[in-house]
Structure formats: C-alpha cells, structure tokens
C-alpha positions in Angstrom: -138.3 -50.6 121.6 -136.4 -49.6 124.6 -138.8 -47.5 127.4 -138.5 -45.4 130.7 -141.4 -45.9 132.9 -141.7 -44.3 136.2 -145.1 -45.4 138.4 -145.5 -44.6 142.1 -144.7 -47.8 144.3 -147.5 -50.2 143.5 -148.6 -51.9 146.8 -148.5 -55.5 145.0 -145.9 -56.6 142.7 -148.4 -56.4 140.0 -149.5 -53.0 138.0 -153.0 -52.2 137.7 -155.6 -49.7 135.9 -155.1 -47.9 139.4 -151.0 -47.5 139.7 -150.4 -44.3 138.8 -147.6 -44.1 135.5 -145.9 -40.6 136.0 -143.9 -41.7 132.8 -144.2 -43.7 129.7 -141.7 -42.6 127.1 -139.7 -44.4 124.2 -136.0 -44.2 124.6 -133.5 -43.7 121.2 -130.0 -43.2 120.8 -130.5 -39.7 119.4 -132.2 -38.5 123.8 -128.5 -39.1 124.7 -127.0 -37.8 121.7 -126.3 -34.0 123.2 -126.3 -32.7 126.2 -129.4 -30.8 125.6 -131.0 -33.6 124.9 -129.9 -35.5 127.7 -130.6 -33.1 130.0 -134.5 -32.6 128.8 -134.6 -36.3 129.5 -132.8 -36.2 132.9 -135.4 -33.4 133.5 -138.4 -35.3 132.5 -137.6 -38.1 134.8 -136.7 -36.4 137.7 -140.6 -34.6 137.3 -141.9 -38.2 137.1 -139.9 -39.1 140.2 -141.1 -35.9 142.0 -144.4 -37.1 141.2 -144.2 -40.5 142.2 -142.8 -39.6 145.5 -146.0 -37.0 146.3 -148.2 -40.2 145.1 -147.0 -42.3 147.3 -146.9 -39.8 150.6 -150.7 -39.2 149.4 -151.6 -42.3 149.1 -150.3 -43.6 152.4 -151.8 -40.5 154.2 -155.4 -41.7 153.3 -154.8 -45.2 154.2 -153.7 -44.1 157.7 -156.5 -41.6 157.6 -154.3 -38.8 158.3 -154.7 -35.6 156.9 -151.5 -34.0 155.3 -150.4 -30.9 157.8 -151.0 -27.8 156.0 -148.1 -25.3 156.7 -149.7 -22.6 154.4 -147.0 -23.5 151.8 -148.0 -24.7 148.5 -146.6 -27.9 147.2 -144.0 -26.8 144.2 -145.1 -27.2 140.7 -143.3 -27.8 137.6 -143.6 -24.3 136.2 -141.8 -23.1 139.4 -139.3 -25.9 140.3 -137.6 -26.0 136.7 -134.0 -25.9 137.1 -130.9 -26.5 135.1 -130.0 -30.7 135.1 -126.4 -31.5 134.6 -126.3 -34.6 132.6 
C-alpha cells in the first residue's frame, strides 16, 4: 500500500525509535479523487512538514546548547494556521 511518511531529518540515515514521525498515512487514489479530498491531503502534509521543520530547529538548538530567543510571540498552532490549500 502506498504511504506518505514525514519525519524530522534524522542525524543518521537509519531511523530509530527516537526519530519523530510527524505523518504516517496510507494513501489511496480516493485521496486525490476530488479537489476537496486532495486539498485535505495536502493540508495534512503541510502541517507535518511544518512540524518536522520545527522539530529540527528544536533539536539543533538543544545540540548546540543554545536556548531559542523568546520574542513574546507564540509559535502558531495548527488551529491558528489553518488556511485554504490549493490542490
């Protein structure tokens, strides 16, 4: 069965139990059968990619011993960042 798997870029080429998996979804042709279904799939993929990027930044800052700067702004949550996605 076709799958979409999004992980944060692991340090090694071998994924381990500590490698964060942000999306692991079986994909079928029905997911691309309509504009609405395709847009939902792309939206889930976009969320996972965004979360993976955030996880990589967090891991890099922890590895370097650098605390992230606080700017008084919160990270945008999924509920606040939902936008229409064009398929």
